C-alpha positions as CSV (number, residue, x, y, z in Angstrom):
1,M,-37.0,-0.1,-12.0
2,E,-33.5,1.3,-12.2
3,R,-30.8,-1.0,-10.7
4,L,-28.3,0.5,-8.3
5,D,-24.7,0.2,-9.3
6,N,-23.0,-1.3,-6.3
7,T,-19.6,-1.8,-8.0
8,L,-16.7,-0.6,-6.0
9,W,-15.2,2.5,-7.5
10,V,-11.6,1.3,-7.0
11,E,-12.4,-1.6,-9.3
12,K,-14.7,0.2,-11.7
13,Y,-12.1,2.9,-12.3
14,R,-8.9,0.8,-12.1
15,P,-6.8,1.9,-15.1
16,N,-6.6,-0.5,-17.9
17,E,-4.1,1.5,-20.0
18,L,-0.7,2.7,-19.0
19,D,-1.5,6.3,-20.0
20,S,-4.3,6.4,-17.4
21,Y,-2.1,5.1,-14.6
22,I,-1.5,8.1,-12.4
23,G,2.0,9.1,-11.1
24,N,5.3,7.3,-11.5
25,D,6.1,8.8,-14.9
26,H,9.7,7.6,-15.0
27,L,8.5,4.0,-14.2
28,K,5.8,4.2,-16.9
29,K,8.5,4.9,-19.5
30,K,10.3,1.7,-18.6
31,I,7.1,-0.3,-18.4
32,K,6.2,1.0,-21.9
33,V,9.4,-0.6,-23.3
34,Y,8.3,-4.0,-21.9
35,L,4.8,-3.7,-23.4
36,E,6.3,-2.7,-26.8
37,S,8.7,-5.7,-26.7
38,G,6.0,-8.1,-25.7
39,D,8.3,-9.6,-23.0
40,L,8.9,-9.1,-19.3
41,P,11.6,-9.9,-16.8
42,H,10.5,-11.1,-13.3
43,L,9.3,-7.9,-11.6
44,L,9.2,-6.9,-7.9
45,L,6.9,-4.0,-7.3
46,Y,7.1,-2.6,-3.8
47,G,5.9,0.4,-1.9
48,R,3.2,1.7,0.5
49,A,-0.3,0.2,0.6
50,G,-2.8,1.6,-1.8
51,T,-0.3,3.3,-4.2
52,G,-1.0,1.3,-7.3
53,K,1.2,-1.9,-7.2
54,T,-1.6,-4.3,-7.9
55,T,-3.1,-2.0,-10.5
56,L,0.2,-1.8,-12.4
57,A,0.6,-5.6,-12.2
58,K,-2.9,-6.2,-13.6
59,L,-2.4,-3.5,-16.3
60,L,0.7,-5.3,-17.5
61,V,-0.8,-8.7,-18.0
62,N,-3.9,-7.2,-19.7
63,N,-1.7,-5.4,-22.2
64,I,0.7,-8.1,-23.2
65,E,0.1,-11.5,-24.9
66,C,0.2,-14.0,-22.1
67,D,-1.8,-16.5,-20.0
68,H,-1.8,-15.3,-16.4
69,M,-2.7,-16.3,-12.9
70,Y,-3.5,-14.0,-9.9
71,I,-2.9,-15.1,-6.3
72,N,-3.4,-12.9,-3.2
73,A,-0.6,-14.2,-1.0
74,S,-2.1,-12.7,2.1
75,D,-4.7,-15.4,1.8
76,E,-2.7,-18.1,0.1
77,N,0.9,-18.0,1.4
78,S,1.9,-21.6,2.2
79,V,4.5,-23.8,0.5
80,D,1.6,-26.0,-0.7
81,T,0.2,-23.0,-2.7
82,V,3.6,-22.6,-4.4
83,R,4.3,-26.3,-5.0
84,N,0.8,-27.2,-6.2
85,K,-1.1,-24.2,-7.5
86,V,1.8,-22.1,-8.9
87,R,3.8,-25.1,-10.2
88,G,0.7,-26.6,-11.8
89,F,0.0,-23.4,-13.7
90,A,3.7,-22.8,-14.7
91,S,4.3,-26.4,-15.8
92,T,1.3,-26.8,-18.2
93,I,1.2,-25.9,-21.8
94,G,-0.6,-22.6,-22.3
95,F,-2.4,-20.9,-25.2
96,K,0.1,-18.1,-25.4
97,D,3.9,-18.1,-25.7
98,M,4.3,-16.6,-22.2
99,K,2.7,-17.1,-18.8
100,V,2.7,-14.6,-16.0
101,V,2.0,-15.3,-12.3
102,I,1.0,-12.3,-10.2
103,L,1.8,-12.9,-6.5
104,D,0.1,-10.0,-4.8
105,E,1.2,-9.1,-1.2
106,C,4.0,-11.6,-1.5
107,D,5.7,-10.4,1.7
108,Y,3.1,-12.6,3.4
109,I,4.6,-15.7,1.8
110,T,6.3,-17.9,4.4
111,P,10.1,-18.4,4.2
112,N,9.7,-22.0,3.1
113,A,7.3,-21.0,0.4
114,Q,9.7,-18.3,-0.8
115,A,12.4,-20.9,-1.1
116,A,10.1,-23.1,-3.2
117,L,9.1,-20.0,-5.3
118,R,12.8,-19.3,-6.0
119,N,13.2,-22.8,-7.5
120,L,10.1,-22.3,-9.7
121,M,11.4,-19.0,-11.0
122,E,14.6,-20.8,-12.1
123,T,12.9,-24.0,-13.4
124,F,10.3,-22.3,-15.6
125,S,12.1,-19.0,-16.5
126,K,12.0,-19.9,-20.2
127,H,8.2,-19.3,-20.5
128,T,6.9,-18.1,-17.1
129,R,7.4,-14.6,-15.6
130,F,6.5,-13.6,-12.0
131,I,5.2,-10.2,-10.9
132,L,5.6,-9.9,-7.2
133,T,4.1,-7.0,-5.2
134,C,4.8,-6.2,-1.6
135,N,4.7,-3.4,1.0
136,Y,7.8,-4.5,2.8
137,V,10.6,-5.5,0.4
138,E,12.9,-6.5,3.3
139,R,10.7,-9.5,3.9
140,I,11.5,-11.0,0.5
141,I,14.5,-13.3,0.5
142,D,17.6,-12.1,-1.3
143,P,17.6,-15.0,-3.9
144,I,14.2,-13.8,-5.1
145,Q,15.1,-10.2,-5.1
146,S,18.2,-10.9,-7.1
147,R,16.1,-12.6,-9.8
148,C,13.7,-9.7,-10.2
149,Q,13.8,-6.2,-11.7
150,P,12.8,-4.1,-8.6
151,F,10.6,-1.0,-8.9
152,Q,9.6,1.1,-6.0
153,I,6.1,2.5,-6.5
154,V,6.1,6.1,-5.4
155,P,2.7,7.6,-4.4
156,P,1.4,10.2,-6.9
157,S,1.2,13.7,-5.7
158,R,-1.8,14.9,-3.6
159,K,-2.8,17.0,-6.6
160,E,-2.8,14.0,-8.9
161,V,-4.9,12.0,-6.4
162,A,-7.4,14.9,-6.1
163,M,-7.7,15.2,-9.8
164,H,-8.3,11.4,-10.1
165,L,-11.0,11.5,-7.4
166,Q,-12.6,14.6,-9.1
167,E,-12.8,12.6,-12.4
168,I,-14.5,9.7,-10.6
169,L,-17.0,11.9,-8.9
170,S,-17.8,13.6,-12.2
171,E,-18.3,10.2,-13.9
172,E,-20.7,9.2,-11.1
173,N,-22.5,12.6,-11.3
174,V,-21.7,13.4,-7.7
175,S,-22.0,17.0,-6.4
176,R,-19.2,18.0,-4.1
177,K,-17.3,20.9,-2.6
178,T,-13.7,21.3,-3.5
179,E,-12.7,21.6,0.2
180,D,-14.4,18.2,0.9
181,V,-12.3,16.5,-1.8
182,A,-9.2,18.1,-0.3
183,T,-10.2,16.8,3.2
184,L,-10.5,13.3,1.8
185,V,-7.2,13.4,-0.1
186,N,-5.2,15.0,2.8
187,G,-6.7,12.5,5.3
188,G,-6.0,9.3,3.3
189,Y,-2.9,10.2,1.4
190,P,-0.9,8.4,0.1
191,D,-3.4,5.4,0.1
192,I,-5.4,6.1,-3.0
193,R,-7.6,3.0,-2.5
194,R,-8.6,4.2,1.0
195,V,-9.5,7.7,-0.3
196,I,-11.7,6.4,-3.1
197,N,-13.4,3.8,-0.9
198,F,-14.2,6.3,1.8
199,A,-15.5,8.9,-0.8
200,Q,-17.9,6.3,-2.2
201,R,-19.3,5.6,1.3
202,Q,-19.9,9.3,1.9
203,V,-22.1,9.8,-1.2
204,V,-25.8,10.3,-0.2
205,D,-28.4,10.9,-3.0
206,G,-25.7,12.1,-5.4
207,V,-24.0,14.4,-3.0
208,L,-20.6,14.0,-1.3
209,L,-21.3,14.6,2.4
210,I,-18.3,14.6,4.7
211,D,-19.1,13.6,8.3
212,Q,-16.1,14.8,10.4
213,D,-16.9,12.5,13.3
214,N,-17.1,9.6,10.9
215,L,-13.9,10.7,9.2
216,A,-12.0,10.5,12.5
217,A,-13.1,6.9,13.0
218,V,-12.5,5.2,9.7
219,D,-8.7,5.0,9.5
220,L,-8.6,7.9,7.0
221,N,-6.8,10.5,9.1
222,V,-3.4,8.9,9.5
223,S,-1.5,12.0,8.3
224,V,-3.4,14.3,10.6
225,F,-2.9,11.9,13.5
226,S,0.8,11.6,12.9
227,T,1.2,15.4,12.8
228,Q,-0.7,15.7,16.1
229,V,1.5,13.1,17.8
230,V,4.6,15.0,16.8
231,N,3.1,18.2,18.2
232,V,2.3,16.4,21.5
233,L,5.9,15.1,21.8
234,K,7.2,18.7,21.2
235,T,4.9,20.6,23.6
236,Q,3.6,18.3,26.5
237,D,5.4,16.9,29.5
238,K,5.8,13.1,29.8
239,K,2.7,12.3,31.9
240,E,0.4,14.6,29.9
241,A,1.8,13.4,26.6
242,F,1.2,9.7,27.6
243,V,-2.4,10.4,28.4
244,T,-3.0,12.4,25.2
245,I,-1.4,10.0,22.8
246,R,-3.2,7.0,24.4
247,K,-6.5,8.8,23.9
248,M,-5.6,9.7,20.4
249,L,-4.8,6.1,19.5
250,G,-8.1,5.0,21.0
251,D,-10.1,7.6,19.1
252,N,-8.4,6.9,15.7
253,Q,-9.0,3.4,14.5
254,I,-5.8,3.1,12.5
255,S,-4.7,-0.2,11.0
256,D,-1.7,0.9,9.0
257,F,0.9,2.9,10.9
258,A,3.4,3.3,8.1
259,D,2.9,7.0,7.9
260,V,3.2,7.4,11.7
261,F,6.6,5.7,11.6
262,R,7.7,7.8,8.7
263,L,6.6,11.2,10.1
264,L,8.2,10.4,13.5
265,Y,11.4,9.7,11.7
266,D,11.2,12.8,9.5
267,E,10.5,15.1,12.5
268,V,12.9,13.5,14.9
269,D,15.3,16.4,14.9
270,D,12.6,18.6,16.3
271,Y,11.2,16.5,19.2
272,G,14.2,14.3,19.9
273,K,16.9,17.0,20.3
274,G,19.9,15.5,22.0
275,H,18.5,12.0,21.6
276,V,18.1,11.7,17.8
277,A,20.0,8.4,17.4
278,E,18.2,6.7,20.2
279,C,14.8,7.8,18.8
280,I,15.7,6.5,15.4
281,L,16.7,3.1,16.7
282,C,13.5,3.0,18.7
283,I,11.3,3.8,15.7
284,A,13.2,1.2,13.6
285,K,12.6,-1.5,16.2
286,Y,8.9,-1.0,16.4
287,Q,8.5,-0.5,12.7
288,L,10.0,-3.9,12.2
289,S,7.8,-5.5,14.8
290,D,4.7,-3.8,13.4
291,A,4.5,-6.5,10.7
292,Q,4.6,-9.3,13.2
293,V,2.4,-8.3,16.1
294,V,-1.3,-9.1,16.5
295,D,-2.3,-5.7,17.9
296,K,-0.6,-2.8,16.0
297,E,-2.1,-0.2,18.3
298,I,-0.4,-1.7,21.4
299,N,2.9,-1.9,19.5
300,V,2.7,1.8,18.6
301,M,1.8,2.8,22.1
302,A,4.7,0.8,23.4
303,M,7.0,2.8,21.0
304,M,5.5,6.1,22.2
305,I,6.2,5.2,25.8
306,E,9.8,4.3,25.0
307,I,10.3,7.6,23.0
308,L,8.8,9.6,25.9
309,G,11.2,7.8,28.2
310,I,14.1,8.9,25.9
311,I,13.2,12.5,25.4
312,K,11.5,13.6,28.6
């Protein structure tokens, strides 16, 4: 009996070589220099979720002579993790000349833990390098940022993401329509991980079947949602816009509102005429609190109410 392959495509097709890493061509040239030299500085990789930060960090340690440790700081972010687990790894004698610690999602590390991490980076800099990844670089304390070579990970183009997804579907022998691939990419961009995960869930008996109702309920249509919100702000009166936006938020189960904040800022000259500065300050305030609140949907709705009060 043939066994089903339940491996997640995002892991199965995670690039192992620099040449197969999509996008960021300018960055890849710099990374290639590190690989050829066999040495690394401390690195800080930052950018939006799902754009390849973790992939690049793992690719680096897999292509350089080093012992390495991986920690997901969204799960292990206390000062004890840094003082015990990270220090324990950095202070012991390894099999290779260099050690590398990957601290993924390090913007979740507490301020006290970051202070302890800074000390470790100094103490063990002779033989241990740190690769830090984060979505929000402003949450990383300045003493750590100053000790790292920062690289902003820019999302690859929609065309590059579509080509990557097409390659995966071909490898998996999945039949599909070009317009369905475009729907997935446009809905989930720039989060490559989200696009691939949703595509895998939509394959039935070797065919990619896009359920539009399901698409609207899986946090894949952030770009579409953002565009619709801007249109509502432009065209509807205050009361009508409030009702419409609240319903849209309820219908779209979005967990990451980064694109919403960005598009509201990009389009502020259109919907915020005469109140651009006030709208920008409002967006900035709620974008900052987004990382700290328990319910992100309530936070965004509060922002929309404030913006409506400004422009209407």
